[in-house]
C-alpha positions as a Markdown table, in Angstrom:
| # | Residue | x | y | z |
|---|---|---|---|---|
| 1 | Met | -0.1 | 0.0 | 0.0 |
| 2 | Ala | 2.8 | 2.4 | 0.9 |
| 3 | Ile | 4.5 | 1.7 | -2.5 |
| 4 | Leu | 1.1 | 2.6 | -4.3 |
| 5 | Val | 0.8 | 5.7 | -2.3 |
| 6 | Lys | 4.3 | 6.8 | -3.3 |
| 7 | Leu | 3.7 | 5.9 | -7.0 |
| 8 | Arg | 0.4 | 7.8 | -7.0 |
| 9 | Thr | 2.3 | 10.8 | -5.4 |
| 10 | Ala | 5.0 | 10.6 | -8.1 |
| 11 | Ile | 2.6 | 10.4 | -10.9 |
| 12 | His | 0.6 | 13.3 | -9.7 |
| 13 | Phe | 3.8 | 15.2 | -9.3 |
| 14 | Leu | 4.8 | 14.5 | -13.0 |
| 15 | Leu | 1.2 | 15.5 | -14.1 |
| 16 | Val | 1.6 | 18.9 | -12.4 |
| 17 | His | 5.2 | 19.5 | -13.5 |
| 18 | Arg | 5.2 | 18.9 | -17.2 |
| 19 | Phe | 8.7 | 19.9 | -18.0 |
| 20 | Ile | 10.0 | 17.4 | -15.4 |
| 21 | Ala | 7.7 | 14.7 | -16.8 |
| 22 | Ala | 8.8 | 15.5 | -20.4 |
| 23 | Leu | 12.4 | 15.4 | -19.3 |
| 24 | Ala | 11.8 | 12.0 | -17.7 |
| 25 | Val | 10.3 | 10.6 | -20.8 |
| 26 | Phe | 13.1 | 11.9 | -23.0 |
| 27 | Leu | 15.9 | 10.4 | -20.7 |
| 28 | Leu | 14.0 | 7.1 | -20.5 |
| 29 | Ser | 13.6 | 6.9 | -24.3 |
| 30 | Phe | 17.2 | 8.0 | -25.0 |
| 31 | Ser | 18.8 | 5.6 | -22.5 |
| 32 | Ile | 16.9 | 2.6 | -23.7 |
| 33 | Arg | 17.8 | 3.3 | -27.5 |
| 34 | Trp | 21.3 | 4.2 | -26.5 |
| 35 | Gly | 21.6 | 0.7 | -24.9 |
| 36 | Met | 20.3 | -0.7 | -28.2 |
| 37 | Leu | 22.9 | 1.2 | -30.2 |
| 38 | Ala | 25.7 | 0.1 | -27.9 |
| 39 | His | 24.5 | -3.5 | -28.3 |
| 40 | Val | 24.6 | -3.2 | -32.0 |
| 41 | Gly | 28.2 | -1.8 | -32.1 |
| 42 | His | 29.7 | -0.7 | -35.3 |
| 43 | Ile | 27.1 | 0.8 | -37.5 |
| 44 | Glu | 29.1 | 2.1 | -40.5 |
| 45 | Arg | 26.8 | 2.3 | -43.6 |
| 46 | Arg | 24.0 | 0.5 | -41.7 |
| 47 | Gly | 20.6 | 1.9 | -42.7 |
| 48 | Ala | 22.4 | 4.7 | -44.9 |
| 49 | Ala | 20.2 | 3.9 | -48.0 |
| 50 | Glu | 19.2 | 6.7 | -50.4 |
| 51 | Val | 19.3 | 9.5 | -47.9 |
| 52 | Asp | 22.8 | 8.9 | -47.0 |
| 53 | Asn | 23.9 | 8.7 | -50.6 |
| 54 | Ile | 22.3 | 12.1 | -51.3 |
| 55 | Ala | 23.8 | 13.5 | -48.1 |
| 56 | Leu | 27.3 | 12.4 | -49.4 |
| 57 | Ala | 26.7 | 14.0 | -52.7 |
| 58 | Leu | 25.8 | 17.1 | -51.1 |
| 59 | Leu | 28.9 | 17.1 | -49.0 |
| 60 | His | 31.3 | 16.2 | -51.8 |
| 61 | Lys | 29.7 | 17.5 | -55.1 |
| 62 | His | 27.4 | 20.1 | -53.6 |
| 63 | Gln | 24.6 | 18.5 | -55.5 |
| 64 | Phe | 21.3 | 17.0 | -54.3 |
| 65 | Ala | 21.9 | 13.8 | -56.3 |
| 66 | Asp | 23.0 | 10.1 | -56.7 |
| 67 | Pro | 20.6 | 8.2 | -54.3 |
| 68 | Tyr | 21.1 | 4.8 | -56.2 |
| 69 | Ala | 23.8 | 2.0 | -56.6 |
| 70 | Val | 25.8 | 4.2 | -59.1 |
| 71 | Pro | 25.9 | 7.9 | -59.6 |
| 72 | Thr | 22.7 | 8.8 | -61.5 |
| 73 | Gly | 22.8 | 12.7 | -61.3 |
| 74 | Pro | 20.2 | 15.1 | -59.8 |
| 75 | Thr | 17.4 | 13.7 | -57.9 |
| 76 | Ala | 14.0 | 14.3 | -56.3 |
| 77 | His | 14.0 | 10.8 | -54.7 |
| 78 | Thr | 13.5 | 12.4 | -51.2 |
| 79 | Thr | 12.3 | 15.8 | -49.9 |
| 80 | Pro | 15.4 | 18.0 | -49.1 |
| 81 | Phe | 15.0 | 18.3 | -45.3 |
| 82 | Tyr | 16.5 | 15.1 | -43.9 |
| 83 | Pro | 19.3 | 14.7 | -46.6 |
| 84 | Val | 20.4 | 18.2 | -45.9 |
| 85 | Leu | 20.4 | 17.6 | -42.1 |
| 86 | Val | 22.4 | 14.4 | -42.6 |
| 87 | Ala | 24.9 | 16.2 | -44.7 |
| 88 | Gly | 25.4 | 18.8 | -42.0 |
| 89 | Val | 26.1 | 16.1 | -39.5 |
| 90 | Tyr | 28.8 | 14.4 | -41.9 |
| 91 | Gly | 30.2 | 17.9 | -42.5 |
| 92 | Ile | 30.8 | 18.3 | -38.8 |
| 93 | Phe | 31.8 | 14.8 | -37.7 |
| 94 | Gly | 33.0 | 13.3 | -41.0 |
| 95 | Ala | 31.6 | 10.5 | -43.1 |
| 96 | Gly | 33.2 | 7.7 | -41.0 |
| 97 | Tyr | 32.4 | 6.0 | -37.8 |
| 98 | Ala | 31.9 | 9.4 | -35.9 |
| 99 | Gly | 29.6 | 10.8 | -38.5 |
| 100 | Tyr | 27.4 | 7.6 | -38.5 |
| 101 | Met | 27.3 | 7.5 | -34.7 |
| 102 | Ala | 26.2 | 11.1 | -34.6 |
| 103 | Arg | 23.5 | 10.3 | -37.2 |
| 104 | Ala | 22.3 | 7.6 | -35.0 |
| 105 | Leu | 22.3 | 9.8 | -31.9 |
| 106 | Leu | 20.2 | 12.3 | -34.1 |
| 107 | Val | 17.7 | 9.6 | -34.7 |
| 108 | Ile | 17.5 | 8.6 | -31.0 |
| 109 | Gly | 17.3 | 12.2 | -30.0 |
| 110 | Ala | 14.4 | 13.0 | -32.5 |
| 111 | Tyr | 12.2 | 10.0 | -31.3 |
| 112 | Ser | 13.0 | 10.8 | -27.8 |
| 113 | Leu | 12.0 | 14.4 | -28.2 |
| 114 | Leu | 8.8 | 13.4 | -30.1 |
| 115 | Tyr | 7.8 | 11.1 | -27.1 |
| 116 | Ala | 8.6 | 13.8 | -24.5 |
| 117 | Leu | 6.3 | 16.2 | -26.4 |
| 118 | Tyr | 3.3 | 14.0 | -25.7 |
| 119 | Val | 3.3 | 15.5 | -22.3 |
| 120 | Trp | 2.4 | 18.8 | -23.8 |
| 121 | Leu | 0.4 | 17.7 | -26.8 |
| 122 | Ala | -2.2 | 15.9 | -24.7 |
| 123 | Pro | -3.5 | 19.0 | -22.8 |
| 124 | Ala | -2.9 | 21.3 | -25.9 |
| 125 | Phe | -5.4 | 19.1 | -27.9 |
| 126 | Gly | -7.8 | 18.8 | -24.8 |
| 127 | Phe | -6.9 | 15.3 | -23.7 |
| 128 | Pro | -6.2 | 14.7 | -20.0 |
| 129 | Glu | -2.6 | 15.3 | -18.9 |
| 130 | Ser | -2.5 | 11.6 | -17.9 |
| 131 | Ala | -3.1 | 10.5 | -21.4 |
| 132 | Gly | -0.1 | 12.3 | -22.5 |
| 133 | Leu | 1.9 | 10.8 | -19.7 |
| 134 | Ile | 0.8 | 7.3 | -20.4 |
| 135 | Ala | 1.4 | 7.7 | -24.1 |
| 136 | Gly | 5.0 | 9.3 | -23.5 |
| 137 | Phe | 6.2 | 6.7 | -21.1 |
| 138 | Phe | 4.8 | 3.8 | -23.1 |
| 139 | Ser | 6.5 | 5.0 | -26.2 |
| 140 | Ala | 9.7 | 5.6 | -24.4 |
| 141 | Leu | 9.8 | 2.2 | -22.8 |
| 142 | Leu | 8.7 | 0.0 | -25.8 |
| 143 | Pro | 10.9 | 0.7 | -28.9 |
| 144 | Val | 8.4 | -1.2 | -31.2 |
| 145 | Lys | 10.1 | 0.2 | -34.3 |
| 146 | Arg | 13.3 | -1.4 | -33.3 |
| 147 | Ser | 16.4 | -0.2 | -35.4 |
| 148 | Ala | 14.2 | 2.6 | -37.0 |
| 149 | Glu | 14.2 | 4.4 | -33.7 |
| 150 | Val | 18.0 | 3.9 | -33.3 |
| 151 | Phe | 19.9 | 4.1 | -36.6 |
| 152 | Leu | 17.5 | 3.4 | -39.5 |
| 153 | Gly | 15.3 | 6.3 | -39.0 |
| 154 | Trp | 14.6 | 9.0 | -41.5 |
| 155 | Glu | 12.5 | 12.2 | -41.4 |
| 156 | Glu | 9.4 | 10.7 | -39.8 |
| 157 | Pro | 9.7 | 12.1 | -36.2 |
| 158 | Tyr | 10.3 | 15.5 | -37.6 |
| 159 | Ala | 7.1 | 15.1 | -39.8 |
| 160 | Ala | 5.2 | 14.0 | -36.7 |
| 161 | Met | 6.1 | 17.1 | -34.8 |
| 162 | Ala | 5.4 | 19.3 | -37.9 |
| 163 | Leu | 1.9 | 17.6 | -38.2 |
| 164 | Ala | 1.2 | 18.1 | -34.5 |
| 165 | Ala | 2.0 | 21.9 | -34.7 |
| 166 | Ile | -0.2 | 22.3 | -37.9 |
| 167 | Leu | -3.1 | 20.4 | -36.4 |
| 168 | Leu | -2.8 | 22.7 | -33.3 |
| 169 | Leu | -2.9 | 25.8 | -35.5 |
| 170 | Thr | -5.9 | 24.4 | -37.5 |
| 171 | Leu | -7.7 | 23.7 | -34.2 |
| 172 | Lys | -7.1 | 27.3 | -33.2 |
| 173 | His | -8.3 | 28.4 | -36.7 |
| 174 | Trp | -11.5 | 26.4 | -36.5 |
| 175 | Arg | -12.4 | 27.5 | -33.0 |
| 176 | Ala | -12.1 | 31.3 | -33.7 |
| 177 | Pro | -15.3 | 33.1 | -33.5 |
| 178 | Ala | -14.3 | 34.7 | -36.9 |
| 179 | Arg | -11.7 | 33.1 | -39.1 |
| 180 | Lys | -8.6 | 35.4 | -39.9 |
| 181 | Val | -7.1 | 35.3 | -43.3 |
| 182 | Ser | -3.7 | 36.0 | -41.7 |
| 183 | Leu | -3.9 | 32.7 | -39.7 |
| 184 | Ala | -4.9 | 30.9 | -42.8 |
| 185 | Leu | -2.0 | 32.2 | -44.7 |
| 186 | Val | 0.3 | 31.1 | -41.7 |
| 187 | Ile | -1.2 | 27.6 | -41.8 |
| 188 | Gly | -0.6 | 27.4 | -45.5 |
| 189 | Ala | 2.9 | 28.3 | -45.0 |
| 190 | Cys | 3.5 | 25.8 | -42.5 |
| 191 | Trp | 2.0 | 23.0 | -44.6 |
| 192 | Gly | 4.4 | 24.1 | -47.3 |
| 193 | Ile | 7.4 | 23.9 | -45.0 |
| 194 | Ala | 6.2 | 20.5 | -43.8 |
| 195 | Phe | 6.2 | 19.2 | -47.2 |
| 196 | Tyr | 10.0 | 19.9 | -47.4 |
| 197 | Val | 10.1 | 17.3 | -44.5 |
| 198 | Ser | 7.7 | 14.7 | -45.7 |
| 199 | Phe | 5.4 | 15.1 | -48.7 |
| 200 | Ser | 3.2 | 12.2 | -47.4 |
| 201 | Leu | 1.6 | 14.8 | -45.2 |
| 202 | Ala | -0.1 | 16.2 | -48.3 |
| 203 | Ala | -2.9 | 13.4 | -47.9 |
| 204 | Val | -3.7 | 14.9 | -44.5 |
| 205 | Leu | -3.9 | 18.4 | -45.9 |
| 206 | Ala | -6.3 | 17.2 | -48.7 |
| 207 | Gly | -8.6 | 15.4 | -46.0 |
| 208 | Val | -8.6 | 18.4 | -43.6 |
| 209 | Val | -9.7 | 20.7 | -46.5 |
| 210 | Leu | -12.3 | 18.4 | -47.7 |
| 211 | Leu | -13.5 | 18.0 | -44.1 |
| 212 | Asp | -13.7 | 21.7 | -43.5 |
| 213 | Val | -15.5 | 22.4 | -46.7 |
| 214 | Gly | -17.8 | 19.5 | -46.5 |
| 215 | Thr | -19.1 | 20.0 | -42.9 |
| 216 | Arg | -18.9 | 23.7 | -42.5 |
| 217 | Phe | -19.6 | 25.3 | -45.9 |
| 218 | Ser | -19.5 | 29.1 | -46.2 |
| 219 | Ser | -17.9 | 31.7 | -48.4 |
| 220 | Ala | -15.4 | 32.8 | -45.7 |
| 221 | Leu | -14.6 | 29.1 | -45.3 |
| 222 | Ile | -13.9 | 28.6 | -48.9 |
| 223 | Arg | -11.7 | 31.8 | -48.9 |
| 224 | Asp | -9.6 | 30.4 | -46.1 |
| 225 | Asn | -9.0 | 27.0 | -47.6 |
| 226 | Ile | -8.0 | 28.6 | -50.9 |
| 227 | Cys | -5.6 | 30.9 | -49.0 |
| 228 | Ile | -4.1 | 27.8 | -47.2 |
| 229 | Leu | -3.7 | 25.8 | -50.5 |
| 230 | Leu | -2.3 | 28.7 | -52.4 |
| 231 | Met | 0.3 | 29.6 | -49.6 |
| 232 | Ala | 1.4 | 26.0 | -49.4 |
| 233 | Ala | 1.8 | 26.0 | -53.2 |
| 234 | Ile | 3.8 | 29.2 | -53.1 |
| 235 | Val | 6.2 | 27.8 | -50.4 |
| 236 | Val | 6.9 | 24.5 | -52.2 |
| 237 | Ser | 7.3 | 26.2 | -55.6 |
| 238 | Pro | 11.0 | 26.8 | -55.5 |
| 239 | Trp | 11.6 | 23.0 | -55.1 |
| 240 | Ile | 9.2 | 22.1 | -57.8 |
| 241 | Leu | 10.9 | 24.6 | -60.2 |
| 242 | Arg | 14.3 | 23.2 | -59.0 |
| 243 | Asn | 13.0 | 19.7 | -60.0 |
| 244 | Arg | 11.8 | 21.1 | -63.4 |
| 245 | Val | 15.1 | 22.5 | -64.2 |
| 246 | Glu | 17.5 | 19.6 | -62.8 |
| 247 | Leu | 15.2 | 16.7 | -63.9 |
| 248 | His | 13.9 | 18.2 | -67.2 |
| 249 | Gly | 10.3 | 17.6 | -66.4 |
| 250 | Trp | 7.5 | 18.3 | -63.9 |
| 251 | Thr | 7.2 | 16.5 | -60.6 |
| 252 | Leu | 6.1 | 17.5 | -57.1 |
| 253 | Met | 8.2 | 17.1 | -54.1 |
| 254 | Arg | 9.3 | 13.7 | -54.8 |
| 255 | Ser | 9.7 | 11.5 | -58.0 |
| 256 | Thr | 9.4 | 8.0 | -56.8 |
| 257 | Phe | 5.8 | 6.9 | -56.7 |
| 258 | Gly | 6.0 | 4.7 | -59.9 |
| 259 | Glu | 9.3 | 3.2 | -58.7 |
| 260 | Asn | 7.8 | 2.3 | -55.3 |
| 261 | Leu | 4.6 | 1.2 | -56.8 |
| 262 | Trp | 6.4 | -1.3 | -59.2 |
| 263 | Tyr | 8.9 | -2.4 | -56.5 |
| 264 | Ala | 5.7 | -3.3 | -54.4 |
| 265 | Asn | 3.4 | -4.8 | -57.0 |
| 266 | Asn | 5.2 | -7.5 | -59.2 |
| 267 | Asp | 5.6 | -11.2 | -59.6 |
| 268 | His | 8.4 | -11.4 | -57.0 |
| 269 | Thr | 7.3 | -8.9 | -54.4 |
| 270 | His | 6.3 | -9.2 | -50.7 |
| 271 | Pro | 4.1 | -7.1 | -48.5 |
| 272 | Ser | 7.1 | -5.6 | -46.4 |
| 273 | Ala | 10.5 | -4.2 | -47.3 |
| 274 | Glu | 12.2 | -6.7 | -44.7 |
| 275 | Leu | 10.7 | -9.6 | -46.6 |
| 276 | Ile | 11.6 | -8.1 | -50.0 |
| 277 | Asn | 15.2 | -7.6 | -48.8 |
| 278 | Ala | 15.4 | -11.2 | -47.9 |
| 279 | Asp | 14.5 | -12.3 | -51.4 |
| 280 | Pro | 17.2 | -11.5 | -53.9 |
| 281 | Ala | 14.8 | -11.6 | -57.0 |
| 282 | Ala | 12.6 | -9.0 | -55.2 |
| 283 | Arg | 15.4 | -6.9 | -53.8 |
| 284 | Asn | 17.3 | -6.5 | -57.0 |
| 285 | Met | 14.3 | -4.7 | -58.6 |
| 286 | His | 15.2 | -1.5 | -56.9 |
| 287 | Pro | 18.1 | 0.8 | -58.3 |
| 288 | Tyr | 19.4 | 1.2 | -54.8 |
| 289 | Asn | 20.1 | -2.4 | -54.6 |
| 290 | Ser | 20.9 | -3.2 | -58.3 |
| 291 | Val | 23.5 | -1.7 | -60.4 |
| 292 | Asn | 21.6 | -2.8 | -63.5 |
| 293 | Glu | 18.5 | -0.8 | -62.4 |
| 294 | Ala | 20.6 | 2.2 | -61.3 |
| 295 | Met | 22.1 | 2.2 | -64.8 |
| 296 | Lys | 18.6 | 2.3 | -66.3 |
| 297 | Val | 17.9 | 5.4 | -64.2 |
| 298 | Lys | 21.2 | 6.9 | -65.4 |
| 299 | Gln | 20.4 | 6.2 | -69.1 |
| 300 | Met | 16.8 | 7.1 | -69.1 |
| 301 | Gly | 16.7 | 9.8 | -66.5 |
| 302 | Glu | 14.9 | 9.7 | -63.2 |
| 303 | Leu | 11.5 | 11.0 | -64.2 |
| 304 | Pro | 11.2 | 8.8 | -67.4 |
| 305 | Tyr | 12.4 | 5.8 | -65.3 |
| 306 | Asp | 9.7 | 6.5 | -62.7 |
| 307 | Arg | 7.0 | 6.9 | -65.3 |
| 308 | Tyr | 8.1 | 3.7 | -67.0 |
| 309 | Asp | 7.9 | 1.9 | -63.6 |
| 310 | Leu | 4.5 | 3.4 | -63.0 |
| 311 | His | 3.2 | 1.9 | -66.3 |
| 312 | Leu | 4.7 | -1.6 | -65.5 |
| 313 | Ala | 3.0 | -1.4 | -62.1 |
| 314 | Leu | -0.4 | -0.4 | -63.5 |
| 315 | Asp | -0.2 | -3.1 | -66.1 |
| 316 | Trp | 0.7 | -5.7 | -63.6 |
| 317 | Ile | -2.2 | -4.6 | -61.3 |
| 318 | Arg | -4.7 | -4.7 | -64.1 |
| 319 | Ala | -3.5 | -8.3 | -65.0 |
| 320 | His | -3.3 | -9.5 | -61.4 |
| 321 | Pro | -6.2 | -8.0 | -59.5 |
| 322 | Thr | -6.5 | -10.7 | -57.0 |
| 323 | Lys | -2.8 | -10.7 | -56.1 |
| 324 | Phe | -2.9 | -6.9 | -55.8 |
| 325 | Val | -5.9 | -7.0 | -53.5 |
| 326 | Asn | -4.2 | -9.7 | -51.5 |
| 327 | Leu | -1.0 | -7.6 | -51.1 |
| 328 | Thr | -2.9 | -4.5 | -50.3 |
| 329 | Val | -4.8 | -6.2 | -47.5 |
| 330 | Arg | -1.6 | -7.6 | -46.1 |
| 331 | Arg | -0.1 | -4.1 | -46.2 |
| 332 | Phe | -3.0 | -2.7 | -44.4 |
| 333 | Leu | -2.5 | -5.3 | -41.7 |
| 334 | Tyr | 1.1 | -4.5 | -41.5 |
| 335 | Phe | 0.5 | -0.8 | -41.3 |
| 336 | Trp | -1.9 | -0.9 | -38.3 |
| 337 | Gly | -0.7 | -4.2 | -36.7 |
| 338 | Gly | 3.0 | -3.9 | -37.1 |
| 339 | Pro | 5.6 | -6.3 | -38.7 |
| 340 | Leu | 3.8 | -9.7 | -38.7 |
| 341 | Glu | 7.2 | -11.5 | -39.0 |
| 342 | His | 8.1 | -10.1 | -35.5 |
| 343 | Pro | 5.7 | -11.4 | -32.9 |
| 344 | Tyr | 6.6 | -9.2 | -30.0 |
| 345 | Glu | 6.4 | -6.0 | -32.1 |
| 346 | Thr | 3.1 | -7.1 | -33.7 |
| 347 | Ile | 1.4 | -8.0 | -30.3 |
| 348 | Val | 2.4 | -4.7 | -28.8 |
| 349 | Thr | 1.6 | -2.5 | -31.9 |
| 350 | Thr | -1.7 | -4.3 | -32.5 |
| 351 | Leu | -2.8 | -3.9 | -28.7 |
| 352 | Tyr | -2.1 | -0.3 | -28.6 |
| 353 | Thr | -3.5 | 0.3 | -32.1 |
| 354 | Leu | -6.8 | -1.3 | -31.2 |
| 355 | Val | -7.0 | 0.6 | -27.9 |
| 356 | Gly | -6.2 | 3.8 | -29.7 |
| 357 | Leu | -8.8 | 3.2 | -32.3 |
| 358 | Phe | -11.3 | 2.5 | -29.7 |
| 359 | Gly | -10.3 | 5.8 | -28.1 |
| 360 | Leu | -11.9 | 7.5 | -31.1 |
| 361 | Phe | -15.4 | 6.6 | -29.7 |
| 362 | Leu | -14.5 | 8.4 | -26.6 |
| 363 | Met | -12.8 | 11.4 | -28.1 |
| 364 | Lys | -15.9 | 13.2 | -29.5 |
| 365 | Arg | -17.4 | 13.5 | -26.1 |
| 366 | Ser | -14.4 | 13.6 | -23.8 |
| 367 | Val | -12.0 | 15.7 | -25.9 |
| 368 | Gly | -13.9 | 17.6 | -28.5 |
| 369 | Val | -15.9 | 17.3 | -31.7 |
| 370 | Leu | -13.2 | 19.1 | -33.7 |
| 371 | Gln | -10.3 | 17.0 | -32.4 |
| 372 | Trp | -12.2 | 13.9 | -33.1 |
| 373 | Gln | -12.8 | 15.1 | -36.7 |
| 374 | Leu | -9.1 | 15.8 | -37.2 |
| 375 | Trp | -8.1 | 12.4 | -35.7 |
| 376 | Leu | -10.5 | 10.6 | -38.0 |
| 377 | Val | -9.7 | 12.4 | -41.2 |
| 378 | Thr | -6.0 | 11.9 | -40.5 |
| 379 | Phe | -6.4 | 8.1 | -39.8 |
| 380 | Leu | -8.4 | 7.7 | -43.0 |
| 381 | Cys | -6.3 | 9.8 | -45.4 |
| 382 | Phe | -2.6 | 9.4 | -44.4 |
| 383 | Pro | -2.2 | 5.6 | -44.7 |
| 384 | Val | -3.9 | 5.2 | -48.2 |
| 385 | Met | -0.6 | 5.6 | -50.1 |
| 386 | Tyr | 1.2 | 3.1 | -47.7 |
| 387 | Tyr | -1.5 | 0.5 | -48.6 |
| 388 | Leu | -0.1 | 0.6 | -52.1 |
| 389 | Val | 3.7 | 0.2 | -51.4 |
| 390 | Gln | 5.9 | -2.1 | -49.3 |
| 391 | Tyr | 5.5 | -1.7 | -45.6 |
| 392 | Val | 8.4 | -0.1 | -43.5 |
| 393 | Asn | 7.8 | 0.2 | -39.9 |
| 394 | Arg | 8.9 | 3.8 | -39.6 |
| 395 | Tyr | 6.1 | 4.9 | -42.1 |
| 396 | Arg | 3.5 | 5.2 | -39.4 |
| 397 | Thr | 5.6 | 7.5 | -37.2 |
| 398 | Pro | 4.0 | 10.8 | -38.4 |
| 399 | Ile | 0.6 | 9.8 | -37.0 |
| 400 | Asp | 1.6 | 7.4 | -34.2 |
| 401 | Trp | 1.5 | 10.1 | -31.6 |
| 402 | Met | -2.3 | 10.4 | -32.4 |
| 403 | Val | -2.8 | 6.7 | -31.9 |
| 404 | Ala | -0.8 | 6.8 | -28.7 |
| 405 | Leu | -2.8 | 9.9 | -27.2 |
| 406 | Ser | -6.1 | 8.2 | -28.1 |
| 407 | Ala | -4.9 | 5.0 | -26.3 |
| 408 | Gly | -3.9 | 7.1 | -23.3 |
| 409 | Leu | -7.4 | 8.6 | -23.2 |
| 410 | Val | -8.8 | 5.1 | -23.0 |
| 411 | Leu | -6.6 | 4.1 | -20.1 |
| 412 | Thr | -7.2 | 7.3 | -18.3 |
| 413 | Lys | -11.0 | 6.7 | -18.6 |
| 414 | Ile | -10.6 | 3.1 | -17.4 |
| 415 | Asp | -8.7 | 4.6 | -14.4 |
| 416 | Gly | -11.4 | 7.2 | -13.8 |
| 417 | Gly | -13.1 | 5.6 | -10.9 |
| 418 | Ser | -9.9 | 5.4 | -8.7 |
| 419 | Arg | -8.5 | 8.7 | -10.1 |
| 420 | Phe | -5.0 | 7.1 | -9.8 |
| 421 | Leu | -3.8 | 8.7 | -12.9 |
| 422 | Leu | -6.5 | 11.3 | -13.5 |
| 423 | Leu | -6.1 | 15.0 | -13.4 |
| 424 | Pro | -8.6 | 17.5 | -14.7 |
| 425 | Ser | -7.4 | 19.0 | -17.9 |
| 426 | His | -10.2 | 21.0 | -19.6 |
| 427 | Ser | -13.8 | 22.1 | -18.9 |
| 428 | Glu | -17.1 | 21.0 | -20.4 |
| 429 | Glu | -17.2 | 24.5 | -21.8 |
| 430 | Thr | -14.4 | 23.7 | -24.4 |
| 431 | Arg | -16.4 | 20.7 | -25.6 |
| 432 | Thr | -19.5 | 22.7 | -25.9 |
| 433 | Arg | -17.7 | 25.4 | -27.9 |
| 434 | Asp | -16.2 | 22.9 | -30.2 |
| 435 | Ser | -19.7 | 21.5 | -30.8 |
| 436 | Arg | -21.1 | 25.0 | -31.6 |
| 437 | Val | -18.2 | 25.6 | -34.1 |
| 438 | Thr | -18.9 | 22.3 | -35.8 |
| 439 | His | -22.5 | 23.0 | -36.3 |
| 440 | Ala | -22.1 | 26.7 | -37.2 |
């Protein structure tokens, strides 16, 4: 009993002192993943992949180029943020062991910071403080994405933090008694900046705009969403123009949809990247793994190669609809349930995902109608592209904080009778206000 009293006192202390709680989550997450890194040992070239190749080209050739097995010239294989960040790390620490170790620590630090922010994100979105505490400590304690949280990570934790900031601004915009064009322009600029980090967030923007227009139609609302879209387009236009000049054709922030669609839908493929990499026939269809495929990119050009792969993929899908549906269903299960070939990660991921999805039923009443709408449209829109291409465990990171907070809400509600974890976070007035905005 004395231990439970002390534990409850400690939990309530952390709920009241958010900075200390966030610091505790960060240190727990960092120390666990640091231990995993130490266990792995030497990580030279581990998980480098296309981002690392581009970073080295930036460092040595001052070009955003050469992501594949042989130098292929200018590229739009990735968005610019993360390769530039990695190039900066290598510029400071070198492209040897020290540089790779620094890159790994950057990955660990980014994930740890994301989990620490759950403590603030929960009350900011109207969740009980305890939901953020539960989500943060759970995520810190259980590195279910394994090496992606240690040295295989890319831009996903930064995309998650960007999305959280934008959704908070969107919530503020929607709650305002009278919407301001200035805030709409700021939100649009933030979306544009976020696309330099991860263009996969564009699916969320599309969903949010459609939701807003479809549920709260008015001329002012149409004006605001046009401002958001135009501002986002203005912000990304320098990169699109750069791609037009360097790649001799039009593309958006990235140029790899056709390549990934063909890599994920063919006679040799598997639902996850890990299974593909274990099969030489499937693995060697990608220009990062195959010199022959990389030479095709070099000879054809990146955009023509990508469009050629897109036609191959669409032809295969039309010829094999049953196989395509089977692969898509399996990728759906991987995305929401975790890597099925790793039972521990699958069990943990599936459990907290199911709890988090159940939390959607509680959010509308306990958190707010507007938040519930943002969660629902994000869960519906963001994963669609990932059902079509090979599963990688880090792909869900940009929205995983939303699943975790929703799951934390469920556990807080379960605890509501004893109030062991519960601390009041927002008033019924907030939920009523959200309901009024929704039906305005």
